[in-house]
C-alpha positions as CSV (number, residue, x, y, z in Angstrom):
1,M,112.9,154.5,202.4
2,Q,111.8,152.8,205.5
3,L,108.6,152.8,204.5
4,L,109.3,150.7,201.4
5,F,110.9,148.6,203.5
6,R,108.2,147.9,205.9
7,I,105.5,147.6,203.0
8,A,108.0,145.1,201.3
9,V,107.9,143.2,204.6
10,L,104.3,143.6,205.5
11,V,102.8,142.3,202.1
12,P,104.3,139.0,202.2
13,V,103.9,138.4,205.8
14,L,100.0,139.1,205.4
15,F,99.8,136.7,202.4
16,L,101.3,134.0,204.3
17,I,99.1,134.5,207.3
18,A,95.9,134.5,204.9
19,L,97.2,131.5,203.3
20,V,97.3,129.4,206.6
21,V,93.7,130.9,207.4
22,M,92.2,130.3,204.0
23,G,93.9,126.9,203.8
24,Q,91.7,125.7,206.6
25,F,88.6,126.5,204.5
26,H,89.4,125.4,201.2
27,V,90.5,121.7,199.7
28,S,92.7,122.3,196.6
29,A,95.8,124.6,196.5
30,Q,94.3,126.7,193.7
31,E,91.4,127.8,195.5
32,T,93.4,128.4,198.7
33,V,95.9,130.6,197.0
34,R,93.3,132.4,195.0
35,A,91.5,133.3,198.2
36,A,94.5,134.0,200.0
37,V,95.2,136.9,197.5
38,R,91.8,138.2,197.8
39,R,92.0,138.2,201.6
40,T,95.5,139.9,201.5
41,G,94.2,142.5,199.5
42,K,91.0,143.4,201.8
43,W,93.4,143.2,204.7
44,L,95.6,145.9,202.7
45,V,92.7,148.1,202.2
46,W,91.8,147.9,205.7
47,I,95.2,148.8,207.1
48,G,95.0,151.8,204.4
49,I,91.8,153.0,206.0
50,L,93.0,152.6,209.2
51,V,96.2,154.6,208.8
52,V,94.2,157.4,207.2
53,A,92.1,157.4,210.3
54,M,95.1,157.5,212.5
55,L,96.3,160.3,210.7
56,A,93.1,162.5,210.5
57,I,92.8,161.8,214.2
58,D,96.0,162.8,214.7
59,L,95.7,166.2,212.8
60,I,92.6,166.8,214.6
61,F,93.9,166.3,218.2
62,I,97.6,167.2,217.6
63,G,97.5,169.6,215.0
64,W,99.6,170.3,212.2
């Protein structure tokens, strides 16, 4: 349940950060939102990859 809450907080926060970042490069709101959604998706994929890598390192060095 706590993981679900963390994900529910993480995704909107990432989207808002991406909105600010992409707003610096685009003129219209439609372009900005579209780019922010894509950027949020990329960041979520990277976060997933990093979490899996951390879990793998944890299993290798600490064990089950």
